[in-house]
Each structure stands twice: as structure tokens, then as C-alpha cells.
Phi, psi and omega in degrees: 000146182284176186297336180270349177073015187241020177286137180242134170271117180271321183206122173281136178264316183094137186289331181261044185274157175257008179292144171274167174301318178304309184301319176295320178294328177293322174296319177300313177299324178290323173298317179301321179292322181288324186234071185290347179269006181240150175274116184255140185206164172263119180269110180292332181289319181267351188047061184208155168272120190229167173215164175213162177301141171290145181272000000 
């Protein structure tokens, strides 16, 4: 968890996925639309789409 303790994992992708980078970025965009007050990002360590509070 990040230093602020407010990271949310929205969707685990899995390392052996057949998804393209564009498909993953489209998922990130959907989460951004759903949570406009959060910073949305792909966490490479967790292989997941995550967000945290904007500073």
C-alpha cells in the first residue's frame, strides 16, 4: 500500500493476459471517468489498475 494508505485496486489484470496495451489503457480511462477525484494508474508490481486520492 502506498504511503498515504488510500490506494484502491480496481482491477487485477494478471501477468499472463491476452489484453493489449490499448485495452488496458481503455480500462484505465473507464476508471478515471468513474472516479474523477482520484489519480488512476497501472501498478506494474501488482499488475492492476489502481487509484489514490489526488493531492
